[in-house]
Wavefront OBJ file of the C-alpha trace (Angstrom):
o trace
v -50.831 -90.808 61.587
v -52.434 -87.700 60.835
v -53.375 -87.075 57.300
v -51.196 -84.048 57.301
v -48.508 -85.726 58.796
v -48.939 -88.712 55.799
v -49.212 -86.234 53.106
v -45.509 -84.296 54.364
v -44.098 -87.807 54.532
v -45.320 -88.838 51.184
v -44.080 -85.565 49.725
v -40.662 -85.927 51.712
v -40.395 -89.376 50.339
v -40.706 -88.720 46.636
v -38.463 -85.340 46.893
v -36.108 -88.025 48.727
v -36.112 -90.612 45.909
v -35.931 -87.830 42.986
v -33.011 -86.212 44.485
v -31.085 -89.654 45.084
v -32.265 -90.525 41.576
v -30.636 -87.468 40.136
v -27.346 -88.328 41.079
v -27.716 -91.397 38.754
v -27.731 -89.177 35.780
v -26.017 -85.658 36.570
v -23.825 -86.810 39.579
v -21.909 -89.107 38.706
v -18.855 -87.524 39.518
v -19.774 -86.761 43.058
v -18.155 -87.533 46.362
v -19.073 -91.361 46.854
v -17.303 -92.020 50.378
v -17.736 -95.046 51.755
v -19.273 -96.899 48.592
v -17.060 -99.758 46.954
v -15.282 -98.754 43.864
v -14.296 -100.993 40.665
v -11.162 -102.585 40.458
v -9.375 -103.923 37.648
v -9.257 -107.731 37.412
v -12.620 -108.479 38.885
v -13.875 -111.788 38.203
v -17.819 -111.699 37.189
v -19.571 -114.064 38.747
v -22.929 -115.343 37.483
v -25.497 -115.546 38.232
v -24.713 -113.335 41.232
v -23.669 -110.636 38.971
v -27.178 -110.231 37.300
v -28.394 -109.638 40.828
v -27.937 -106.411 42.829
v -24.571 -104.670 44.061
v -25.759 -102.551 47.239
v -22.087 -101.981 48.463
v -21.875 -99.518 45.076
v -23.831 -96.554 44.794
v -25.381 -96.492 41.252
v -26.424 -99.677 39.297
v -28.950 -100.268 36.187
v -30.508 -102.878 34.170
v -30.867 -101.295 30.987
v -32.806 -102.567 27.717
v -33.665 -101.103 24.352
v -34.896 -102.862 21.336
v -35.516 -102.284 17.577
v -38.633 -103.759 16.763
v -40.544 -104.235 13.436
v -44.220 -105.192 12.794
v -45.384 -107.563 10.010
v -46.542 -104.517 7.701
v -42.602 -102.903 8.178
v -43.246 -100.358 10.491
v -40.616 -99.876 12.748
v -40.776 -99.223 16.489
v -38.411 -99.139 19.611
v -38.612 -100.215 23.020
v -37.182 -99.136 26.659
v -37.157 -100.799 29.715
v -34.786 -99.767 32.594
v -34.329 -100.244 36.346
v -32.217 -97.597 38.257
v -30.923 -98.563 41.562
v -29.145 -95.533 43.903
v -28.125 -95.903 47.371
v -28.069 -93.341 49.978
v -25.756 -95.885 52.015
v -23.499 -98.508 50.951
v -25.531 -101.467 52.953
v -29.177 -102.837 52.597
v -31.207 -103.446 55.013
v -34.988 -105.013 55.387
v -38.219 -102.570 55.610
v -38.392 -98.809 55.223
v -34.936 -98.334 56.790
v -33.558 -99.461 53.222
v -31.242 -97.095 51.941
v -31.686 -98.486 48.732
v -33.969 -96.238 46.011
v -35.408 -97.462 42.653
v -36.566 -95.642 39.514
v -38.193 -97.488 36.354
v -38.400 -96.093 33.084
v -40.354 -97.438 30.188
v -40.821 -96.286 26.772
v -42.171 -97.475 23.199
v -41.372 -94.903 20.348
v -43.092 -95.119 16.992
v -42.402 -93.047 13.740
v -45.047 -90.527 14.666
v -45.366 -90.687 18.845
v -43.499 -91.433 21.762
v -45.007 -93.031 25.199
v -43.165 -92.718 28.438
v -43.982 -94.191 31.802
v -41.852 -93.676 35.298
v -42.108 -95.457 38.453
v -40.507 -94.570 41.742
v -39.905 -97.305 44.972
v -38.347 -97.482 48.258
v -36.183 -100.775 48.729
v -36.660 -103.308 51.717
v -40.313 -103.291 51.293
v -40.741 -105.629 48.247
v -42.045 -103.060 45.889
v -38.890 -102.944 43.623
v -35.501 -105.098 43.783
v -33.490 -107.464 41.516
v -32.627 -111.375 42.708
v -30.332 -113.107 40.601
v -31.568 -116.859 40.759
v -33.987 -117.109 39.171
v -33.394 -113.876 37.656
v -36.038 -111.266 38.093
v -35.920 -107.355 38.360
v -39.216 -105.546 38.775
v -40.747 -102.340 39.969
v -44.130 -102.612 41.022
v -45.886 -105.131 38.217
v -43.294 -104.025 35.534
v -40.774 -107.376 35.291
v -37.851 -108.340 33.661
v -37.482 -112.063 34.451
v -36.502 -115.595 33.465
v -34.650 -118.513 34.895
v -31.519 -116.931 33.583
v -30.404 -114.232 30.905
v -30.907 -116.562 28.266
v -34.414 -116.745 27.957
v -36.448 -113.618 29.437
v -39.788 -112.120 29.905
v -40.645 -108.655 29.581
v -43.557 -106.487 30.907
v -44.046 -102.735 31.410
v -47.171 -100.417 31.253
v -47.879 -96.752 31.227
v -51.039 -94.831 30.550
v -51.573 -95.073 27.113
v -49.234 -98.273 26.366
v -47.814 -101.438 27.458
v -46.004 -104.480 26.094
v -45.232 -107.964 26.531
v -42.045 -109.351 25.003
v -40.057 -112.781 25.264
v -36.272 -112.460 24.674
v -34.159 -115.015 23.657
v -30.299 -114.842 23.595
v -28.390 -115.819 20.422
v -24.913 -115.037 21.455
v -22.696 -114.927 24.583
v -22.530 -111.926 27.390
v -19.902 -108.955 26.178
v -17.791 -107.325 28.464
v -16.686 -103.689 27.777
v -13.161 -102.012 28.236
v -10.687 -104.208 30.244
v -12.419 -107.541 30.666
v -15.665 -105.285 32.064
v -13.967 -102.833 33.716
v -15.102 -99.669 31.888
v -12.649 -96.553 32.097
v -14.902 -93.551 31.912
v -12.296 -90.961 32.271
v -8.544 -89.707 31.734
v -8.043 -89.735 35.801
v -9.228 -93.573 35.628
v -12.850 -93.436 37.080
v -14.610 -96.342 35.951
v -17.503 -98.815 36.301
v -18.332 -102.502 35.885
v -19.964 -103.138 32.371
v -21.312 -106.073 30.668
v -23.969 -106.638 27.728
v -26.169 -108.872 26.267
v -26.522 -107.584 22.676
v -27.624 -110.704 20.944
v -31.225 -111.022 22.236
v -33.977 -111.749 19.639
v -37.407 -110.501 20.598
v -41.256 -111.542 20.003
v -44.227 -109.684 21.652
v -47.081 -107.491 21.423
v -47.235 -103.775 21.733
v -50.541 -102.413 23.287
v -51.124 -99.117 21.394
v -53.880 -96.276 21.398
v -54.585 -97.537 17.850
v -54.589 -101.661 19.288
v -52.005 -104.286 19.721
v -49.176 -104.664 17.539
v -47.113 -107.826 17.000
v -43.578 -107.203 16.550
v -40.128 -109.164 16.176
v -36.653 -107.604 16.115
v -33.777 -107.633 18.551
v -32.921 -106.388 21.896
v -29.755 -104.887 23.981
v -29.326 -105.334 27.755
v -26.862 -103.055 29.188
v -25.835 -103.826 32.967
v -23.586 -101.329 34.736
v -22.655 -100.484 38.290
v -20.135 -98.250 40.204
v -19.960 -95.496 42.489
v -18.187 -92.818 40.974
v -17.610 -93.221 37.462
v -17.087 -89.971 35.853
v -14.853 -86.715 36.579
v -16.276 -84.177 38.652
v -16.483 -81.892 35.366
v -17.918 -84.860 33.069
v -21.653 -83.468 32.969
v -23.251 -85.551 30.208
v -23.083 -88.239 27.536
v -24.127 -89.688 24.321
v -24.267 -93.394 24.099
v -24.423 -95.497 20.912
v -25.551 -99.049 20.516
v -25.501 -100.288 16.715
v -26.525 -103.490 15.080
v -24.978 -103.778 11.542
v -27.039 -105.721 9.180
v -23.825 -108.304 8.656
v -24.000 -109.429 12.317
v -21.414 -107.339 13.990
v -22.417 -104.851 16.714
v -20.751 -101.953 18.214
v -21.173 -99.816 21.343
v -19.442 -96.312 21.517
v -19.980 -93.293 23.988
v -18.573 -90.190 24.287
v -18.705 -88.245 27.620
v -18.860 -84.418 27.687
v -16.506 -82.602 29.713
v -16.913 -78.897 31.026
v -13.277 -78.397 31.723
v -11.208 -80.559 29.316
v -11.459 -82.617 26.303
v -14.146 -85.327 26.025
v -13.588 -88.705 26.893
v -14.745 -91.733 24.390
v -14.609 -95.380 24.455
v -15.995 -97.939 22.150
v -16.286 -101.910 21.540
v -16.681 -103.627 18.524
v -18.277 -106.727 18.614
v -18.581 -109.539 15.870
v -21.130 -111.608 15.061
v -19.730 -114.471 17.260
v -19.207 -112.490 20.328
v -15.548 -111.841 19.620
v -14.773 -108.198 20.976
v -12.182 -105.372 20.348
v -12.158 -102.696 23.071
v -11.239 -99.378 21.918
v -9.539 -96.778 24.131
v -9.929 -93.096 24.494
v -9.940 -91.435 21.082
v -10.281 -93.774 18.657
v -14.204 -93.458 18.504
v -15.756 -90.152 17.320
v -19.201 -88.712 16.883
v -20.480 -85.398 15.757
v -23.837 -83.799 15.453
v -24.856 -83.035 11.804
v -28.084 -81.793 12.342
v -30.395 -80.959 15.294
v -34.543 -80.711 15.776
v -36.385 -78.816 17.922
v -37.248 -81.080 20.898
v -39.170 -80.013 24.187
v -37.791 -76.762 23.907
v -34.554 -77.227 23.166
v -32.357 -78.280 20.229
v -31.131 -81.792 20.273
v -29.054 -83.656 17.827
v -31.052 -85.869 15.635
v -28.616 -87.010 12.828
v -24.933 -87.829 13.711
v -21.744 -88.939 12.170
v -20.233 -92.114 14.251
v -16.526 -92.967 13.172
v -14.474 -95.932 14.276
v -11.596 -96.179 11.472
v -10.020 -99.219 12.720
v -12.981 -101.297 11.621
v -13.905 -98.756 8.661
v -17.028 -97.426 10.313
v -18.146 -94.350 9.218
v -21.954 -94.092 9.527
v -24.783 -91.732 9.468
v -26.976 -92.167 12.731
v -30.467 -90.776 12.574
v -33.144 -90.759 14.963
v -36.037 -92.584 13.777
v -38.506 -90.154 15.602
v -36.743 -87.095 16.714
v -39.315 -86.443 19.120
v -38.219 -89.150 21.619
v -37.671 -87.111 24.761
v -38.027 -88.999 28.001
v -40.166 -86.644 30.281
v -39.484 -88.245 33.293
v -37.914 -87.013 36.677
v -34.133 -86.539 35.029
v -35.134 -85.990 31.428
v -33.339 -87.069 28.490
v -33.330 -88.160 25.027
v -33.762 -91.794 24.208
v -34.917 -93.653 21.208
v -34.446 -95.842 18.289
v -32.009 -94.910 15.221
v -31.387 -95.629 11.836
v -27.954 -96.360 10.562
v -26.607 -95.613 6.901
v -22.900 -95.308 5.339
v -20.035 -97.812 5.446
v -22.337 -99.734 7.546
v -26.445 -100.214 7.384
v -28.340 -101.451 10.452
v -30.512 -100.031 13.567
v -29.549 -99.154 17.096
v -30.381 -96.960 19.666
v -28.937 -93.742 21.150
v -29.382 -91.918 24.554
v -28.406 -88.075 24.974
v -28.335 -86.520 28.210
v -27.252 -83.223 29.273
v -29.272 -80.962 26.209
l 1 2 3 4 5 6 7 8 9 10 11 12 13 14 15 16 17 18 19 20 21 22 23 24 25 26 27 28 29 30 31 32 33 34 35 36 37 38 39 40 41 42 43 44 45 46 47 48 49 50 51 52 53 54 55 56 57 58 59 60 61 62 63 64 65 66 67 68 69 70 71 72 73 74 75 76 77 78 79 80 81 82 83 84 85 86 87 88 89 90 91 92 93 94 95 96 97 98 99 100 101 102 103 104 105 106 107 108 109 110 111 112 113 114 115 116 117 118 119 120 121 122 123 124 125 126 127 128 129 130 131 132 133 134 135 136 137 138 139 140 141 142 143 144 145 146 147 148 149 150 151 152 153 154 155 156 157 158 159 160 161 162 163 164 165 166 167 168 169 170 171 172 173 174 175 176 177 178 179 180 181 182 183 184 185 186 187 188 189 190 191 192 193 194 195 196 197 198 199 200 201 202 203 204 205 206 207 208 209 210 211 212 213 214 215 216 217 218 219 220 221 222 223 224 225 226 227 228 229 230 231 232 233 234 235 236 237 238 239 240 241 242 243 244 245 246 247 248 249 250 251 252 253 254 255 256 257 258 259 260 261 262 263 264 265 266 267 268 269 270 271 272 273 274 275 276 277 278 279 280 281 282 283 284 285 286 287 288 289 290 291 292 293 294 295 296 297 298 299 300 301 302 303 304 305 306 307 308 309 310 311 312 313 314 315 316 317 318 319 320 321 322 323 324 325 326 327 328 329 330 331 332 333 334 335 336 337 338 339 340 341 342 343 344 345 346 347 348 349
């Protein structure tokens, strides 16, 4: 192969990967003919469902953590692996239609460090196996014998981290026993979480290593066409309250009609209550100038049925993910009817 052909193939591969992964963020309502669709009444099977589902178009393993040093400094951490399929199958080698994207980040009160990895399926560069569980892209790994005890590693140009996660509660299933509706027309995904991880580990930052402890939240979701065609972006909240309860809530913004919301209330023992469209409400209270655009950096979030009326404020408003598909993702502080910490993801700004 000539150098020119090799360079062309490389650029074609990178462009194809970015185009396919862009669907994971901005094209979730596009046509998914031939792919499997989530169905009500699905019975989750573990450890199999911790692994990949190549018959579905889109999937992710999404972990965020609120951390603190011994001196009381707060940090945020993200480790995410996305899978996007060009076809509803898996094949070995370079013929695999499975494409992978990894995002890692560390947020401090004054800085936000980001790294991204891209990979093809079928050649061992990235993937997920269920038993024993391991998710990886290049040398980044999330691995453990099961989802109860997990090791986490990632490295970027100016940061790295090594974490140990220990689950202190059960898996949580959102929506209707894990069937998470995303639109009034019935679009949906399969969605479960492990929001009860305790974390210990070390952040490697430009100023040196920092020992940290805290809590992490892992989201697992897969689908093929979860959004309506006019649903273009979203705001997603995970909140861990001081009393031990937790709340997941999201707003899917619709360019042609009313926004769609849903929420899951999680008791300290893991008992859940799912809330349908309209029960959860979030509105921006203030904005910050971030990456040349105005981004909400303080929100009011309300779930009246559980007495929740809180202010959610970014720890560092500049937590912009400068990745192939840019978005905002960072740790938040919670005050009002409930106090605590959490994470916020905002797309489409």
